N, C-alpha and C positions, 0 to 999 in steps of 0.2 A: 518559465523561470529565467531570469536574467543570467547570462553566462557568468558574470562576476560574483554570483552568489552560490554557484553550484558546489563550491567546496566550503561553504559556511557551516555553521553548527559546531558542536563540540565533539571532537573525536573521542574524548574521554568517556562519553556516554555509551560507547560500544564496549560491552563486556566480553571477555574472553575466558569465561569460567570453564568452557569445554576443553581448553587446551591442557594436555598432559605432557606430551613430549613433542616439542616443535622447535626446530633449529632457527626458524625465522623470527627475528625480533618482533615483539608484540606490537610495537609502534607501526612497523611496516605491514603487519597483518591488518591492523585497524585501518591503515591508509588504503590498503587494497580493497577492503570491504566498503569503505566510504567512497572511493573512486568509482567502483562499479555501481553502487546504488545512486550515486550522483549523476550517472548518465553514460559512463564509459562502458564499452563492450568488454567482455572477459578478455578478449585478445589484446585490446589496448591497455587494460589494467595490468596484465601480465608483462607487457612490454615496458611499462613504466617501472614496475618492480624490478625488472632486470637491470635498470639503470642504477639501482642500489645494490646490485650484486645478488639479488634473490631470483632464482630460477624455479618456476613452478608451472605445472600444467594448468589450463583453464579450469579443469575440474576441481583443482585444489582451492582456487579462489571461490568457486561456486560453493564448495563445501563449507568454507569459512563463513560465507554469508548466511547459509541455512543453519549451521550449528550455533551461530551467535544468537539466534532466536530473538531478533529485534522486534519490539512491539511499540506501537504508538502509545504515548503516555496516557494513562487513564485519569479519571477524576475531573474531567472538564465539566463546566456548567454553562453551556451555550444558550443564548437567547433564541437563536434560530438554528435549525438543522436542515440542510438540503439533502434529500435522499433520492437515489435513482438506481436504475439497473441497466446494464448493457451487456452485449454479447462479447465474449472473449474467445478467440480461437486457441485451442489446446491440441496440438498435433492435428488430427483430422476431425476432431470433435469440437462442438460448440458448447461453451459453458456460460453461465450467467454470473456476472459480477455485480453484487450489491455494494453500494458505498454510501457513507454518511459523512458530510463535510460541514464544518462550521463556516458559513459564508462570510462572517466578519473577520475571521483570521485566516481563512483558506486551509485550516488544518484538517487533515483526514482523521475522523473520529473512529471509524470502524469499516472493515471490508469483509466480505464473505463470498467465496466462490462456490457456486452450486451447479449441478448438472442440468437444471431446468429452472423455471420460474413458476411458483405457485403461491397461493395465499398462505399456505402453511409455512413455506420457507421464508416468505416475507415477514410473517409474524415472528418466526424464530430469529431472524436477523435483527429485528427491533428489540426483541427480548435480550439478546446479547449486547446490543448497544446500550440499553438502559441499565444493564449490570455494570458496564464500564464507566458510564458517565451519568451525571444528573441531568436528565432531559425531561423531567416531569413537567416543568413549566415552559419548555421550549415550544416554539411554533415550528412545525414541520412543513417544509416546502416540497410539494410533490407535483409531478407533472401528470400525465394521463394514465399512469400505472394503476390499474384497478387493484392489483394485489397489495401494493404499498398503501393505497388509500384505505383498503379494508383493514390492513394491519394496524394503521394509525387509529382507526375507529375501535378496533378490538382492544387496543391499549389505552383507549380514552385520551389519546394525544390530540392536542389542538393542531390542526393542519389546514393548509390552504393550497389551492391549485395555483401554481405559478410556472409559467413556461420559460421565462427569461429572468431578468433582474438578478436577485441573489442566487438563483439556481445555477447561474453561470459558473459558480464556484465548483460544483460537482462536475460540470462539463469540462472544465479545464483539467481536472484530475483524470477523467476518462481519456481525454486527448493525449495526455502525457503517458499514461499507461499503455495506450494503443501504439503510440510512437515508439515506446521502448520495446514492446513485444513484436512489432513489425520490423523495426529497423535493426534490432539486435535479435535475430531469429534464434540465437543460442539461449535466450532466456527461457523459453518454453518448449524448445525442440526436444522431443523424446522425454518429456517430463510427465510425471504423474500429477493428478489433480492436487494431491496433498502438497507436493513440492511447489506447485504454482501458488497455492494458497499461502504457503510459508513466504514465498518471494513477495507476494502482495503485502503481507504484514511488514516485511523488511522495507519494502518500498514506502509504506505509510510512515514508518519511522524516519526514513531519509527525507521524504517530502516535507514533513513537519519541521525538520532541522534546516531545510534549505529555503523555505518560503520567506 
């Protein structure tokens, strides 16, 4: 993502319905959430908020992000869907990240973090995807993943094997996620799988705002 677009998108789309008693102005809370999801570490986000006279621990900003419960917008009707799976390190364990991307817009349509990869889990991922978006007429772009190919067949989705081309869209998403989780080790350090899954949904929201 170009640096000059990282703070793009509408900050008004961040809802703070979870807030009951909070001395921090809501605009600065939204700014903190957006800055972190746009690529700043928790430490750097806190440092910027301090310039506005707001002092918080990193854990506070982390909690804002998760309590905001940000989700990528549903109701898309893509012509093509690039799907893939990759390994994500969570503490000392490896998890599998499933992702679906619209290669024409680069928007993240759906993500799911699982402890392993199986045909059953791949089928469940596509079931969730089809409930959120109209993908019945889409062409699915799949690489050599037998579980995802099997899931497409079971759903009667039109799919084709593609290693590069439009499938590069999902590769870009995976590279950015891994850059964030490696470079900012505090993202997934000492985190439960459910927390990481929440962060990935928030990341999807931010990614779609920033592309």
